[in-house]
C-alpha positions in Angstrom: 31.8 -12.1 11.3 31.5 -15.5 9.5 29.0 -16.4 12.1 27.0 -13.5 11.3 26.8 -14.1 7.7 25.9 -17.7 7.9 23.0 -16.8 10.2 21.8 -14.3 7.8 22.4 -16.4 4.9 19.9 -18.9 6.7 17.4 -16.4 7.8 17.2 -15.2 3.9 16.9 -19.0 2.6 14.1 -19.0 5.5 12.2 -16.0 4.1 12.5 -17.1 0.5 10.9 -20.8 1.5 7.8 -18.9 3.1 7.3 -16.6 0.1 7.7 -19.7 -2.2 5.3 -21.5 0.0 2.8 -18.7 0.2 2.8 -18.2 -3.9 2.4 -22.1 -4.3 -0.7 -22.3 -1.7 -2.2 -19.1 -3.3 -1.8 -20.5 -6.8 -3.3 -24.0 -6.1 -6.2 -23.0 -3.8 -7.2 -20.2 -6.1 -8.3 -22.7 -8.5 -9.9 -25.1 -5.9 -13.6 -24.5 -5.9 -15.1 -23.7 -2.6 -17.8 -25.8 -1.2 -21.0 -23.7 -2.6 -24.5 -24.6 -1.4 -26.8 -24.6 -4.6 -29.3 -21.9 -4.8 -33.0 -22.6 -5.8 -34.9 -20.2 -7.4 -34.6 -17.9 -10.3 -31.1 -15.8 -10.8 -32.8 -12.6 -11.9 -30.4 -10.1 -9.9 -27.3 -8.8 -11.2 -24.1 -7.3 -9.4 -20.5 -7.0 -10.9 -16.8 -7.8 -10.0 -14.4 -4.8 -11.2 -11.0 -5.4 -11.6 -8.0 -3.1 -12.3 -5.6 -6.1 -13.0 -4.8 -6.4 -9.3 -7.5 -5.3 -7.1 -11.3 -6.3 -7.2 -14.2 -4.2 -6.1 -17.8 -5.6 -5.8 -20.4 -3.3 -7.7 -23.9 -3.0 -6.9 -26.6 -1.1 -9.1 -28.3 1.3 -6.7 -31.8 -0.6 -6.8 -29.7 -3.6 -5.3 -28.6 -2.1 -2.3 -30.9 -3.0 0.6 -32.9 0.2 1.8 -31.7 -0.6 5.0 -28.3 0.0 4.2 -28.9 2.9 1.5 -29.6 5.4 3.7 -26.1 4.9 5.4 -24.2 6.2 2.4 -23.7 9.7 0.9 -24.9 8.9 -2.8 -24.7 11.6 -5.2 -27.3 12.6 -7.7 -27.3 10.7 -10.8 -25.4 7.6 -9.2 -26.3 4.5 -10.7 -23.6 1.9 -9.4 -21.6 2.1 -6.2 -18.4 -0.1 -5.9 -17.2 -1.4 -2.4 -13.5 -2.3 -2.0 -12.1 -3.5 1.3 -8.2 -3.2 1.8 -5.4 -1.5 3.3 -5.9 1.7 4.1 -2.1 3.2 3.6 -2.6 1.7 0.3 -5.5 3.4 -0.7 -4.1 6.9 0.7 -0.3 6.5 -0.2 -0.2 4.3 -3.2 -2.3 5.9 -5.9 0.0 4.0 -8.5 2.4 1.2 -8.2 5.4 3.3 -8.6 4.4 4.9 -5.5 4.8 1.9 -3.2 7.6 2.0 -0.9 9.9 -1.0 0.1 8.5 -0.3 3.9 4.8 -0.4 3.1 5.3 -3.5 1.0 7.4 -5.0 3.8 4.6 -4.3 6.1 1.6 -5.3 4.0 3.6 -8.9 3.7 4.4 -9.4 7.2 2.1 -7.2 9.4 -1.4 -6.8 10.0 -2.6 -3.3 9.0 -5.6 -1.0 9.4 -8.3 -1.6 6.8 -10.7 0.9 5.0 -13.6 0.4 3.0 -13.4 2.2 -0.4 -16.9 3.3 -1.7 -17.0 4.9 -5.5 -20.1 6.1 -7.0 -20.6 5.7 -10.9 -23.2 6.7 -13.3 -22.3 3.8 -15.8 -20.8 0.3 -16.4 -17.1 -0.5 -17.5 -15.4 -2.9 -19.6 -13.6 -4.3 -16.6 -16.5 -5.3 -14.9 -17.7 -9.1 -14.6 -21.7 -9.5 -14.4 -22.8 -12.0 -11.9 -26.4 -13.2 -11.9 -27.7 -14.3 -8.7 -31.0 -15.1 -6.8 -32.7 -12.4 -4.5 -31.5 -14.6 -1.6 -27.9 -14.2 -2.8 -28.1 -10.5 -3.2 -29.5 -10.1 0.4 -26.5 -12.3 1.6 -23.9 -10.2 -0.3 -25.4 -7.0 0.9 -25.0 -8.3 4.5 -21.6 -9.2 3.7 -20.5 -6.0 2.3 -22.1 -3.6 5.2 -21.0 -5.9 8.0 -17.5 -5.0 6.9 -18.1 -1.2 8.0 -17.0 -0.1 11.5 -20.1 1.8 13.1 -20.7 4.4 15.4 -24.4 5.2 16.1 -25.3 2.4 13.4 -23.6 4.6 10.7 -20.4 3.8 9.1 -17.3 5.8 10.3 -16.1 8.0 7.5 -12.2 8.3 7.2 -10.6 11.9 6.6 -9.3 11.6 3.1 -5.9 12.9 2.4 -6.3 12.6 -1.4 -8.6 13.8 -4.2 -12.0 12.0 -3.3 -14.4 12.9 -6.0 -17.1 10.7 -6.0 -15.3 8.5 -3.8 -15.9 7.9 0.1 -13.4 5.9 2.5 -15.0 4.4 5.8 -13.2 2.7 8.4 -13.6 -1.2 8.1 -13.5 -4.1 10.4 -10.4 -6.6 10.3 -6.8 -6.2 9.3 -5.4 -6.4 6.0 -2.3 -8.8 5.6 -0.8 -11.2 3.0 -3.2 -13.9 4.2 -6.2 -11.3 4.4 -6.0 -9.4 1.2 -8.6 -6.9 -0.7 -9.1 -10.1 -3.2 -9.9 -12.4 -0.2 -12.4 -9.9 0.9 -14.2 -10.2 -2.3 -13.6 -13.9 -2.3 -15.1 -14.3 1.1 -18.2 -12.2 -0.1 -18.9 -14.7 -2.9 -18.5 -17.4 -0.6 -20.9 -15.9 1.8 -23.5 -15.2 -0.7 -23.1 -18.8 -2.5 -21.5 -17.7 -5.7 -18.8 -19.7 -7.2 -15.2 -18.6 -6.1 -12.0 -20.4 -5.1 -11.4 -21.7 -1.3 -8.8 -18.8 -0.9 -7.4 -16.6 -3.4 -5.1 -13.3 -2.6 -4.9 -12.8 -6.2 -7.5 -11.2 -8.5 -7.4 -14.1 -11.2 -8.1 -16.8 -8.8 -11.5 -15.1 -8.0 -12.6 -14.3 -11.8 -11.6 -17.8 -12.8 -14.6 -19.3 -11.0 -16.7 -16.7 -12.6 -16.0 -17.4 -16.2 
């Protein structure tokens, strides 16, 4: 029995050490700027980053969505802005609030690779928790391409998820990739900004690491 507890203690120390290294790496790399190519031309187009204090979404005005992609979305009338968020499908469907997060799901999200989904929300106005980002037309095109390349397609159309919760003005779609502690919703936004030559961090699983470079 003593040997069992000895190895259990060592295992716990190893897990704590891994978690500590993860958070240290995340904090450091969140504030290290990515190597972004300077874009020539007037930055006369705008998109937004939306934050709820833990999760980031990318918000595009409808007129800034590439016409090649616009027809793939079921956009309600009077929609002026469309937000895109990549993340863990279980979180989207089963954790409407942090109090609903179970220990089992938290463990799977931390140590496993989980199925991803794209959350697309339709809005009629801007919100206070949005950060405006000015870009050139070439950057907006790259951002559109990155966002829509994340969708799983069938016959060239995004595959819509059956939503078990109230989905008014929100659609969910199957997304490429897998969610993990290394590849979070905020990492997806960070990667989208890097792909669009927008200042951001080397890697940040945390929302503040991304927003820091947009201030």
